[in-house]
C-alpha positions in Angstrom: 152.0 -138.7 48.7 149.7 -135.8 47.9 150.8 -135.8 44.3 150.2 -139.5 44.1 146.8 -139.3 45.7 145.9 -136.5 43.3 147.0 -138.5 40.3 145.0 -141.5 41.5 141.9 -139.3 42.1 142.2 -137.8 38.7 142.5 -141.2 37.1 139.5 -142.5 39.1 137.4 -139.4 37.9 138.5 -140.0 34.3 137.6 -143.7 34.5 134.2 -142.9 36.0 133.6 -140.2 33.5 134.6 -142.5 30.6 132.5 -145.3 32.0 129.5 -143.0 32.4 129.9 -141.6 29.0 130.2 -145.0 27.4 127.1 -146.2 29.2 125.2 -143.1 28.2 126.3 -143.5 24.6 125.5 -147.2 24.3 122.6 -147.6 26.8 121.2 -144.7 28.7 120.4 -142.3 25.8 118.1 -145.0 24.3 116.2 -145.4 27.6 113.1 -143.2 28.0 111.7 -143.3 31.5 108.7 -141.8 33.4 107.3 -142.1 36.9 104.0 -140.5 35.7 102.5 -144.0 35.1 99.7 -146.0 36.7 98.1 -149.3 36.5 94.6 -149.1 34.9 91.8 -151.4 33.8 88.6 -151.2 31.8 86.3 -150.8 34.8 82.6 -151.4 34.2 80.2 -149.3 36.1 76.9 -151.1 36.8 73.7 -149.1 36.6 70.0 -150.1 36.3 68.0 -149.5 33.1 64.7 -149.1 35.1 63.7 -147.3 38.3 62.4 -148.9 41.5 63.4 -150.2 44.9 66.3 -152.6 45.3 64.9 -155.9 46.5 68.1 -158.0 46.8 71.8 -157.4 46.7 73.5 -160.7 46.0 77.2 -159.7 46.0 79.6 -158.3 48.6 82.4 -155.8 48.4 85.6 -157.3 46.8 83.7 -160.5 45.7 84.7 -162.2 42.4 81.8 -162.8 40.1 81.5 -164.5 36.7 79.9 -163.0 33.6 76.1 -163.4 33.7 76.0 -163.8 37.5 73.1 -162.0 39.3 74.3 -158.9 41.1 71.2 -157.0 42.2 67.4 -157.6 41.9 65.0 -154.7 41.7 61.4 -155.1 43.0 59.5 -156.4 39.9 55.8 -156.3 41.0 54.9 -153.2 39.1 56.7 -154.4 36.0 55.0 -157.8 36.2 51.6 -156.0 36.3 52.6 -154.0 33.3 53.4 -157.1 31.4 50.0 -158.5 32.2 48.4 -155.3 31.1 50.3 -155.3 27.8 49.4 -159.0 27.2 45.7 -158.0 27.6 46.1 -155.2 25.2 47.6 -157.5 22.6 44.8 -160.0 23.0 42.2 -157.2 22.6 43.9 -156.1 19.4 44.2 -159.6 18.1 40.4 -160.0 18.6 39.7 -156.8 16.7 41.9 -157.8 13.8 40.1 -161.2 13.7 36.8 -159.4 13.7 37.8 -157.3 10.7 39.0 -160.4 8.9 35.6 -161.9 9.4 33.9 -158.7 8.2 36.1 -158.8 5.1 34.9 -162.3 4.4 31.2 -161.3 4.8 31.8 -158.2 2.7 33.2 -160.3 -0.1 30.0 -162.4 0.0 27.9 -159.3 -0.2 30.0 -158.2 -3.2 29.4 -161.5 -4.9 25.6 -161.1 -4.1 25.6 -157.6 -5.6 27.5 -158.9 -8.7 24.8 -161.6 -9.1 22.1 -158.9 -8.8 23.9 -156.9 -11.5 23.8 -160.0 -13.8 20.1 -160.6 -13.1 19.3 -157.0 -13.8 21.3 -157.1 -17.0 19.3 -160.2 -18.1 16.0 -158.5 -17.3 17.1 -155.4 -19.2 18.0 -157.5 -22.3 14.6 -159.2 -22.1 12.8 -155.9 -21.7 14.6 -154.3 -24.5 13.8 -157.3 -26.8 10.1 -157.0 -25.8 10.2 -153.2 -26.5 11.7 -153.7 -29.9 9.2 -156.4 -30.7 6.2 -154.4 -29.6 7.6 -151.3 -31.5 7.4 -153.3 -34.7 4.0 -154.8 -33.9 2.4 -151.5 -32.9 3.5 -149.9 -36.1 1.7 -152.7 -38.1 -1.3 -152.5 -35.7 -0.7 -156.0 -34.6 -0.4 -155.0 -30.9 -2.2 -152.5 -28.8 -0.8 -149.2 -27.8 -1.2 -150.1 -24.1 0.9 -153.2 -24.5 3.6 -151.2 -26.3 3.7 -148.6 -23.6 3.9 -151.4 -21.0 6.9 -152.9 -22.8 8.5 -149.5 -23.0 8.0 -148.9 -19.3 9.4 -152.3 -18.5 12.5 -151.5 -20.5 13.1 -148.3 -18.7 12.5 -150.0 -15.3 15.0 -152.7 -16.2 17.6 -150.2 -17.2 17.1 -148.3 -13.9 17.3 -151.5 -12.0 20.6 -152.4 -13.7 22.0 -149.0 -12.8 20.9 -149.4 -9.2 22.5 -152.9 -9.1 25.7 -151.6 -10.5 25.8 -148.7 -8.0 25.1 -151.2 -5.2 28.1 -153.3 -6.4 30.4 -150.3 -6.5 29.3 -149.4 -2.9 29.9 -152.9 -1.7 33.4 -152.8 -3.3 34.2 -149.5 -1.8 33.1 -150.8 1.6 35.5 -153.7 1.1 38.4 -151.2 0.6 37.3 -149.3 3.7 37.3 -152.5 5.8 40.7 -153.4 4.4 42.1 -150.0 5.5 40.5 -150.4 8.9 42.0 -153.8 9.2 45.5 -152.6 8.4 45.0 -149.8 10.9 44.1 -152.4 13.6 47.0 -154.6 12.5 49.3 -151.6 13.1 47.8 -151.1 16.5 48.4 -154.8 17.2 52.0 -154.4 16.2 52.3 -151.4 18.5 50.7 -153.4 21.3 53.1 -156.3 20.8 56.0 -153.8 20.8 54.7 -152.4 24.1 54.5 -156.0 25.5 58.1 -156.6 24.5 59.2 -153.4 26.1 57.3 -154.4 29.3 59.0 -157.8 29.2 62.4 -156.1 28.7 61.7 -153.9 31.7 60.8 -157.0 33.7 64.0 -158.8 32.7 66.0 -155.7 33.5 64.9 -155.9 37.2 67.5 -158.6 37.4 70.9 -156.9 37.0 73.6 -159.3 35.9 77.4 -159.0 35.5 78.3 -158.1 31.9 81.9 -159.3 32.4 83.7 -161.3 35.0 85.7 -159.4 37.6 85.9 -158.1 41.2 83.1 -156.1 42.8 84.2 -152.7 44.0 82.7 -149.4 45.1 79.3 -151.1 46.0 76.8 -148.4 46.6 73.5 -150.2 46.1 71.6 -151.3 49.3 68.4 -153.1 49.9 65.5 -150.7 49.9 67.3 -148.0 48.0 65.3 -146.3 45.3 67.3 -146.2 42.0 66.8 -144.6 38.6 68.4 -145.4 35.2 72.1 -144.3 35.4 72.4 -144.7 39.2 75.9 -146.1 39.9 75.3 -149.2 42.0 78.8 -150.9 41.9 81.8 -151.3 39.7 83.4 -154.4 38.2 87.1 -154.6 37.8 88.1 -157.3 35.3 91.1 -158.5 37.1 93.8 -159.7 36.3 93.3 -158.0 32.9 95.0 -154.7 33.6 97.4 -152.4 31.7 99.6 -149.5 32.3 99.1 -145.9 31.1 102.4 -144.0 31.1 102.4 -140.3 30.4 105.6 -139.6 28.5 106.8 -136.1 27.6 106.4 -135.3 23.9 110.2 -135.0 23.6 110.5 -138.7 24.6 108.3 -140.0 21.8 110.7 -139.5 19.0 111.8 -143.1 18.6 109.0 -144.9 20.5 106.9 -147.3 18.4 104.1 -149.8 19.2 105.5 -153.2 20.0 108.7 -152.0 21.8 109.4 -153.6 25.1 109.0 -151.7 28.4 110.3 -152.5 31.8 107.8 -151.8 34.5 108.6 -151.3 38.2 105.6 -151.3 40.6 106.0 -149.1 43.7 104.0 -151.6 45.8 106.2 -154.5 44.8 109.8 -153.3 44.5 112.4 -155.8 43.2 109.8 -157.5 41.0 110.0 -155.8 37.6 107.6 -156.7 34.8 108.2 -156.6 31.0 105.4 -155.3 28.9 105.1 -153.9 25.4 103.8 -150.6 24.0 100.4 -151.3 22.7 99.2 -147.9 21.4 99.5 -144.1 21.7 96.7 -141.7 22.7 95.3 -139.7 19.7 96.1 -136.4 21.6 97.9 -135.1 24.6 96.3 -135.3 28.0 95.7 -131.5 28.0 93.5 -131.8 25.0 91.2 -134.2 26.8 91.0 -132.1 30.0 87.8 -130.3 31.0 89.3 -126.9 29.9 91.8 -127.5 27.1 94.4 -124.7 26.9 93.9 -122.0 24.3 97.4 -120.7 23.5 96.0 -118.1 21.0 94.9 -115.8 23.9 96.9 -114.0 26.5 100.5 -114.5 27.3 102.1 -117.7 25.9 104.3 -120.0 27.9 105.5 -123.1 26.3 105.0 -126.2 28.4 106.2 -129.7 27.5 103.1 -131.8 26.9 102.6 -135.4 27.9 101.0 -138.1 25.8 99.4 -141.2 27.3 101.0 -144.4 26.1 99.2 -147.7 26.7 101.4 -150.6 27.7 100.2 -154.2 27.8 101.1 -156.3 30.8 101.4 -160.1 30.9 98.3 -161.6 32.4 100.1 -164.6 33.8 103.1 -163.0 35.4 104.2 -163.2 39.1 102.1 -160.1 39.9 99.1 -161.0 37.8 96.8 -161.4 40.8 98.3 -158.6 42.8 98.1 -155.6 40.5 95.2 -153.2 41.1 94.1 -150.2 39.0 95.6 -147.0 40.4 98.9 -148.3 41.6 101.9 -146.2 40.7 104.6 -147.6 38.5 107.9 -146.5 36.8 108.2 -147.3 33.1 111.4 -147.5 31.0 111.2 -148.0 27.3 114.2 -149.2 25.3 113.8 -147.3 22.0 116.6 -149.3 20.3 114.5 -152.4 20.2 112.7 -153.2 17.0 108.9 -153.2 17.4 107.6 -156.7 18.1 104.0 -158.0 18.0 102.0 -156.7 20.9 101.3 -159.2 23.7 97.9 -160.8 23.1 95.7 -163.7 24.3 96.6 -165.3 27.6 100.0 -163.5 27.7 98.6 -160.0 28.0 95.9 -158.0 29.5 93.0 -158.1 27.1 92.6 -154.5 25.8 88.9 -155.1 25.2 88.0 -156.8 28.4 85.3 -154.3 29.2 83.8 -154.6 25.8 83.3 -158.3 25.8 
């Protein structure tokens, strides 16, 4: 009996060993698993762009909101006053620019007047020069008095001086036109600056109403009525459920045959017995250690080789049985079948949108 039992035991062990070896050779050696995996989402942290006191908080913890919905309102009285002040500054600059436009028109009229004076002086000079030539001939022949000749000569010189004066006045008026043009452009630049200041004031006034950039669930709400906030203060977070994904940290030795598009079986610790099927979407550009606060420097001190882990992003169907139940931070187990040929990654309504937080 003992010999028979021993033979049966040996046969059973051999069968189990053969079965295990066969499964390892055909199945298990192609399965890469890790329990260092978690559900994640592109969480959006809501912060104000301006500083002030919170006037209203219109959402509650764990409330679902749509994109564009008002979350928090900051007291806007100071910002409304700044808008009024900026509008007054714009009106003042517009009036100054209009004044310079009017002065340019007047200056052009003065230039035209000076040009007419130049033409008149030029005509007087021509007449005086003709008289001077005529009396020069007459005085030589004693047909005109010396006094009349000298008067004609003086008139010619006076007309020549008057023409020079008129031309100088014309140049001065033209130079004044250029000066006024430069001043007008300077005031126009100030007007543009005032309008930009008005737009900035309006932007600040609009930013007193904080809206949801994406749809999701409100979480980690820290903003309270009466709280003084500054730009960058974290008021709440928006989790774009059900658009979540899994980040699995595989050992570097497990990545040999992994490729984007391969299927992955996901087991959620919170919901045992309800596995999900996802697909590898992408690999991190570096190991997790490289993105740590203090990356390791193996060129100094003693060296100990440590197997590194690389984050692998896995897309999850957005309309599965656990679509509304998964939450970022939940622990999962991921198993990837490296035999499978890479298939197109899950997109659209079938998968968690990878750019949910960037919409």
